[in-house]
N, C-alpha and C positions, 0 to 999 in steps of 0.2 A: 440348470442355471444356478450360479451362486446366490447365496441369500444376501439381499440388500442390507447395508448398514443404516441404522436409524440416526436421524439428524433432529437436533432441537436448535431453535433460535432464540438467543437471549437479546430481546429487544425487537420491536417491530417498526422501527424508524425508517428513515430515507433509504438506507442501503438494504434493508431486509428483503423487499421484493426481488432483488437480484440474486440473493442467496436462495430464496424459495423457488424461483424460476429455474435456477441451475440444478437444484436437486430434484425437483419435479421432472426436468428434462433428461435426467440421467437414469440409466439402467442399473446403476451401482448403488443408488441411494434412495432413501424413503424420508419424506418430511414428516415427522411424528407430531411435533408441537412447536409452538412459539409462545413467548411469554412477554407480557408487558404490564407495567403497573397501572396503566390505564385500562380498566376493563372493556371499555367501548372499542378502543383501538385494537386490543388483543382479539375481541369477538369479530371485529370486521376483518381482520387479516386472516383469521382461521376459516371464515366463510370463503374468503377469496381463493386461499391456497389449500382449502381442504385438509386442515390439520386441526389438532387439539389446541384449545386456548388455555394458556396458564397465566397466573398473575405473579408467581414467584420463581426464583431461581430454584428453590427447594423442590418445586413441583417437577421440574425437568430433572433433577438429580434423583429423584424417587422413581422416575419412569424407567423400567427396565428395558423398554424397547429402544431407548436412545443410547447410541454408542459415541456420538460426537456432539458437541455443543459449540455452535459459532456464536461468538461474543460480539454483539453488534450494539453495544451500549456506548454512551459517551466515553471519550478517551480517557478521562481520569478515573473511570470505574473499572478499567480493564484488570488491573492487578488483583484486586480483591476477588473478582469473578474467577480469574485463573486459578487462584490458590484454593478457592473452595471447590471448583469443579474437579481439579486434579485430586483433592482430597477424596472425592467420592469415586475416583478411578475411571473417569470418562475423559476422552481425548478432546483436543481443543483446537478450533481455528479461531484466531483473534484477528479483528480488523486492525489496520494500522492506524496510528502508530501503536506498538505492542504495548508500550508503557510510556510513562513521562519522565522516568529517570533511569539511568543505567543501574543504580542500586536496585531498584524495583524489578527491573528486566532480569538482572542476574538472579535474584531471589526467585522469580517466576520459573526460570530455566532449570535451576537447581531442585526446585520442589517437584516440578514435573518429571525430572529425571528420577528423583527418589521414588515417586509414585508410580513410576513406570508408564507414564502416558505421553502420548504425542502432543507437541505444542508447535502448531504451524501458524504463520502470519499471512493474511491476505494482502500481499503485495502483487496482485494479479497481473500488473503490467509486465512483470518479468517473464511470464510464460507465453507472451504474444509471439507469433511466429516471426514477425519482423525483428523483434528484440533478440530472439533466440538465434536468428541468421547472423546478426552483428556479433553476438557474442561468440559464436563459432568461428567467424572470420578473424576476430581479435586473437582468440586462443590459438588458432592455427598460424598466426603470423602474416596474415595477408595485408594488414595495415602497415607492416614493417614497424617502425617505432611510432607509436601513438604521440601525436603532439598536442592535440586539442580535443576536449569532450564537453559539449555544452548541452544545457536543457533550457528551452523556452516554453513557458507556460503562461500564455496571455489570455486569460478567461475572463468571463463576466459573471458576477453574482450580484443580485439586487440587495439592498439593505434589508428588505424583508426576509431574505434567506437567513440573514445573521440572526434575526429575532424569531425564526420559525420554531427554534427550541433554545431554552435559556442558556445551555452550555455553548452553543455556537458563537456567541458574543463574549466568552470569557476565556481569556488566554490560559489561566491556571487549569482550566478544564480541558485544555488541548485543543483550543480554537485558534484561528489565525492562519494565514496562507502558508506559513512555513511549514508547521508541524501537521496541518490538517490537509492541505492540498498539495503543495509541492513535494511532500515527503515521498510520493510515488517517483518523482521524476529525479530528484537527486539520488535516490535509491537506484535509479536504473544507471546513473552515472558510476556509482559505487560497484554495482553488479557487473557493468561491462568493462570498466576501466581500472578497478582496483581501489584500495583506500586512498583517502585524502590525507595529505600530511600537513597542509596549512590552509586556513580559511580566513577570508574577511568578508564581512556581510554588513549591509545597511538596510534597514527596514523602515518603511513609511506607510502612511495611510493616504492614499491618492484620491479615492472615490467614495468612501464610506465614513465621513466625519462623525457620524453619530455612533459609530462603533469604535470602542477604545481598545483595538488591537491593529496590528498590521495587516493591510491588504496587498502589500507588494514588498518583494524583497529581492534584492541583487546581491549576488556573492561571487567572490573569485576564489578558485580552488587551485592548489598545487597538489598534484597527485604523487603518491610514492613512487611511481614509475618514471618521474620527471616530466610528465605532461602538465598542461594547465587546463582549466575550464572555467566556464561562466554558467550561472544559474540565474535566469530572469523569471520571476513568477508574480502573477498579479491576479486578483479577481476584480479588477476594476476597468478592464478594457472592453468596452461595448463594440461589437456585439459578441466577442469571443472568438479565439481562433484554436484550431487543433494544436496540441503540444508538438514540438519539434525536438528531437534528439539528434545531435550531430557530432559525428566522429571524424576526425582527420588524422591521417598518418602519413609517414614519409612515402608509402606505396599504395595508398588508397583512401577513398572517402565514402561514407555512408550517412544518409539522412532519413530519418523516420518522421513522417507527418502523420499524426493520428496514430493509426494502426498499420499504416501503409509505408512501404519502401518507396521513398521519393527519388533518392540518389543512391547508386550503387556502381561505383567506378574504381578499378584497380589496375595497376600497371600490367598485371598478368590476368588476362581473362580465363575463367574456368568454364566448362560446358554447362554447369548448373546456374551461372550467373543470370541468364536470361529468364529462368523461371523464378529466381529470387527477386528480381526486379518487378515480378507480378504480384508479390505478396501483399495482402491487405486490400482494403476497399475504402475509398473516400466516403462511400455512403454510411460507414459505420461510425456512429457518433462516440466521441472519448470525453465527454463532460465538459467541453469548451464553452457551450451556450447556457448550460443549466445542470444543476446538482443530480438530475435524474436522466440526463442525456447521454446514456451509455448503454452498452449491450451487456448480457450476463455470460457470454461464452467463456471469457478469461476466468471468471469466478468458477464456472463449471470445472475447467481444467484443474484449478486449485483444489476443489472440493473432492473430485474424484480421484485425485492423486492421494488424498488423505485416507480414502478408502484402501487403496492400494498399499500405503505405507503401514496401515493397520493390519491388513491381511498377510503382508509379506515381511512385516517387522524391518522396515527402513525409514529413514528420516523423511518427513514431509519434503516437497519440492522447495519450500521457502521455510526452513527451520528457523526458530526464534533467534538462535545464536547468529545466524547469517544476516540478521538485521540490526545486530547491535551497533555496527559500525554507522549505520544510516542514522540511528537514533543519536548517537554521540555526535554526529555532524550537525544534526538539527540543534542540538543543545549548544554546540560551539557557535553556531550562526547567532542564536540569541544573545550568548555572551559577547560575541564580537560587536554585535550592534550596541550592546549595553556599555562597552568599555571603549569602542572606537578603535580597538586594536586588531591587529592580524593574530590568529591564535594558532599555535602548533598542536598537533594531535599525536598521541592520546591527550585528553584534558587532564589538566592537574586536579581540577575539581569541578564538579557540576553544581555546587552550591549557588543559590542566589539566582538561578536561571529564571525562575517564574516571578 
């Protein structure tokens, strides 16, 4: 059996258990250590997931058993961590968004290339079987000409969620429904339907008046391929509903609800369509009703792919460069809301976003 690669977790917050479970459930990985600036939280996590407890990033960097570090810190801390980890020669998986500016992301990518380390982004929704089926159908022309690509994320989060950690209520730290939650789903629209050419967005706070950031965003997209799209995303809609990704073309339609194929209809039926319609399960949670209400399977796919990417020297399944347009789209939405104008992409400037 091949030697397992060692993983370290930078941060033991909300998402860390899903990374830990994915690693422990894999035959390709070994969870070596996790670090947190809170000694009690680090200790509790290490006891739960049977790994070492460290207090500093330097401890992870000095551990020779660690090959990959998963960055699970607040969003505004991603860049500094990437630069330091790459300098130490360890590979990196960073939670979304990978950075809060295009300039930072470009610097991160260039530095990791220079240091010859892999830099992957945890946008795990891309690897879901339902998403992959839609992607293949688009790429092989089954939809004909795509006309519409929409994402609907109508979730519920309590006000207490936003105050569970200080950064979650601070836009400059990478909080807010657009950059923190909906990022996954307009990333899927980009992944499936290609780049956006023009965007107009409006952001509001409908259900969390105590929190000074947007909990709801509505955006209209014009894609480079001539299609259009809508993003509706909120954390204010009790009790929360599964996400919907809808693709309509001249020759077919597909709708994903949660992780499940809900609609799969094309002018020309293929033999595999009946099996595709069975993809997913309504019983698998996708974070609609709470911040920890989802499974770890998709994380495991991304993590195991990083092992393969290192072993076989290829790009991770979601390389950082492939997420640049999604970050640019997020920034464009903030600027559009700020100016009240529709913005063409690529952006002329990313100044004054935050």
